C-alpha positions as CSV (number, residue, x, y, z in Angstrom):
1,M,-12.3,-72.4,264.5
2,P,-10.0,-71.2,261.4
3,Q,-13.1,-72.6,259.5
4,R,-15.5,-70.1,261.3
5,K,-13.2,-67.4,261.3
6,S,-13.0,-67.7,257.6
7,L,-16.4,-67.9,257.3
8,L,-17.1,-64.4,259.4
9,V,-15.0,-63.0,257.7
10,L,-16.4,-63.9,254.2
11,L,-20.2,-63.3,255.8
12,L,-18.8,-59.7,256.9
13,A,-17.5,-59.2,253.0
14,V,-20.5,-60.0,251.7
15,G,-22.7,-58.2,254.0
16,L,-20.2,-55.1,253.4
17,V,-20.7,-55.1,249.7
18,F,-24.4,-55.4,249.6
19,G,-24.6,-52.7,252.3
20,L,-22.7,-50.6,249.9
21,A,-24.3,-51.5,246.9
22,G,-27.7,-50.9,248.8
23,C,-26.9,-47.6,249.5
24,K,-28.5,-45.1,246.8
25,T,-27.4,-42.0,246.2
26,K,-29.7,-39.0,245.2
27,P,-30.4,-38.8,241.7
28,V,-29.3,-34.9,241.0
29,E,-31.9,-33.2,239.2
30,D,-30.9,-31.6,236.1
31,T,-32.3,-28.2,235.9
32,P,-32.4,-26.8,232.6
33,A,-30.3,-24.1,231.7
34,P,-31.9,-20.9,231.3
35,P,-32.8,-19.7,228.2
36,P,-30.0,-17.3,226.5
37,P,-31.0,-13.8,226.4
38,P,-32.9,-12.4,223.3
39,P,-30.4,-11.2,220.7
40,V,-29.7,-7.4,221.0
41,E,-30.0,-5.5,217.8
42,K,-27.1,-3.3,217.3
43,P,-28.1,-0.1,215.2
44,A,-26.7,-0.4,211.6
45,P,-23.6,1.8,211.4
46,P,-24.5,5.4,209.5
47,P,-23.5,5.1,205.7
48,V,-20.0,5.9,204.6
49,E,-19.8,8.6,201.7
50,V,-17.0,7.5,199.3
51,K,-15.7,10.5,197.9
52,E,-13.8,9.6,194.3
53,A,-10.4,10.1,194.9
54,P,-8.6,12.3,192.3
55,I,-7.0,10.4,189.8
56,E,-3.5,11.4,190.2
57,K,-0.5,11.2,187.4
58,P,1.0,8.5,186.9
59,M,4.6,8.1,188.3
60,V,7.4,8.8,186.3
61,I,10.6,7.3,187.2
62,E,13.5,9.2,185.7
63,P,16.5,7.6,184.8
64,T,19.6,9.1,186.6
65,V,22.3,10.9,185.1
66,E,24.6,7.9,185.2
67,E,21.7,6.1,183.5
68,V,21.6,8.5,181.0
69,I,25.2,9.0,180.2
70,Q,25.7,5.3,179.8
71,K,22.9,5.2,177.2
72,L,24.1,8.1,174.8
73,N,27.6,6.2,175.3
74,D,26.1,2.9,174.2
75,E,24.0,4.6,171.4
76,G,27.1,5.9,170.1
77,V,25.9,9.8,169.8
78,L,29.5,11.0,169.5
79,K,31.3,9.6,166.4
80,T,34.9,8.1,166.6
81,I,37.2,9.8,163.8
82,Y,39.9,7.7,162.1
83,F,43.6,8.4,161.3
84,D,46.3,7.4,158.5
85,F,49.4,5.8,159.4
86,D,51.6,8.1,161.7
87,K,49.2,11.0,160.7
88,S,47.6,13.4,163.2
89,D,45.8,15.4,160.7
90,L,42.1,15.4,159.9
91,S,41.1,14.1,157.0
92,E,37.8,15.7,155.3
93,T,35.7,11.9,156.3
94,S,37.0,12.9,160.0
95,R,35.9,16.6,159.6
96,A,32.3,15.7,158.6
97,M,32.1,13.6,161.3
98,L,33.3,16.2,163.8
99,R,30.9,18.7,162.7
100,Q,28.0,16.1,163.5
101,N,29.9,15.8,167.0
102,A,30.2,19.6,167.1
103,D,26.3,19.8,166.7
104,W,25.8,17.8,169.7
105,L,28.5,19.5,171.9
106,R,26.9,22.7,171.4
107,A,23.1,21.8,171.9
108,N,24.4,19.8,175.0
109,P,26.8,22.2,176.7
110,D,26.5,20.5,180.3
111,Y,28.1,17.3,179.4
112,K,31.8,17.2,180.1
113,V,33.5,14.7,177.3
114,V,36.4,12.9,177.0
115,I,39.0,12.6,173.7
116,E,40.6,9.7,173.6
117,G,43.5,9.0,171.5
118,H,44.8,6.0,170.0
119,C,47.3,4.4,167.8
120,D,48.1,1.0,166.6
121,E,50.1,-1.3,167.9
122,R,53.5,-0.3,165.7
123,G,56.1,2.1,167.2
124,T,57.3,2.4,170.7
125,I,55.0,2.7,173.6
126,E,56.5,6.5,173.9
127,Y,56.2,7.6,170.4
128,N,52.6,6.4,170.4
129,L,51.2,7.8,173.5
130,A,52.5,11.2,172.1
131,L,51.1,10.6,168.9
132,G,47.6,9.6,170.8
133,E,47.8,13.2,172.2
134,R,48.4,14.8,169.0
135,R,45.5,13.0,167.4
136,A,43.2,14.2,170.9
137,R,44.4,17.9,170.7
138,A,43.9,18.0,166.6
139,T,40.6,16.9,167.1
140,K,39.8,19.2,170.1
141,E,41.0,22.3,168.1
142,F,38.7,21.4,165.2
143,L,35.9,21.5,167.6
144,A,36.7,24.3,169.2
145,E,37.1,26.2,166.0
146,L,33.3,25.1,165.5
147,G,32.0,26.6,168.7
148,V,32.3,23.9,171.3
149,D,33.3,25.3,174.5
150,G,36.9,23.5,175.0
151,S,36.7,23.6,178.8
152,S,33.9,20.6,178.4
153,L,36.6,18.6,176.5
154,R,39.3,16.5,178.4
155,L,42.2,15.2,176.3
156,V,43.6,11.3,177.2
157,S,46.2,9.6,175.3
158,Y,46.1,5.7,175.1
159,G,48.4,5.3,173.0
160,E,48.4,1.7,171.7
161,E,47.1,0.2,175.2
162,R,43.6,0.1,174.3
163,P,43.2,-1.2,170.4
164,A,39.3,-1.3,169.3
165,M,40.3,-4.6,167.4
166,E,42.9,-7.3,168.0
167,G,45.5,-8.0,164.7
168,N,48.1,-7.8,162.7
169,S,46.5,-6.5,159.6
170,E,45.9,-3.3,158.3
171,S,42.4,-3.5,158.6
172,A,42.7,-4.2,162.6
173,W,45.3,-1.4,162.8
174,S,42.9,1.2,160.6
175,K,40.3,0.5,163.4
176,N,42.5,1.4,166.0
177,R,44.2,4.8,164.8
178,R,41.3,6.8,166.3
179,A,40.1,9.8,168.3
180,A,37.2,8.4,170.3
181,F,34.7,10.3,172.6
182,W,33.1,9.2,175.9
183,I,30.8,11.3,177.8
184,E,32.0,11.2,181.5
185,S,29.4,13.4,183.4
186,K,26.8,16.3,183.3
187,G,27.0,19.4,185.0
């Protein structure tokens, strides 16, 4: 009997397999997709009239006042003058240089200028500060005699504190005994 049951189960399984395999499903008919609509032609946009733009002048970037002042100082438009040892009086060479400086200062009265008095390292700090001031003052007074507005000139004495050339020789000292000019502002 157990064999019969097994046979029966086997027959049922085979029948089921054939039964399912024998059922056909209806094929789905492929219906063709409707053709796409004909393209609609859009009207061309109206022509655009291109007008020539007026030619603009090129942009000119003006340097700032600070840049102009720096350039003038770098170019040395105002010349440094030199003094003899322990002196504040102006030599003929210094006077000639100051005449050129005066020409520039009169032509450019809106610039403010510092006249710096300097000394070599010999002498005390106090003495050199006083001598530097006498040198700057003598320079300003001569420029005023040449018609330069004294209110545009400011005096500073550095004494020996800012040497133009380091060294303990006459060639170095002669470069340090000077009145130098520094353009500081405009207006």
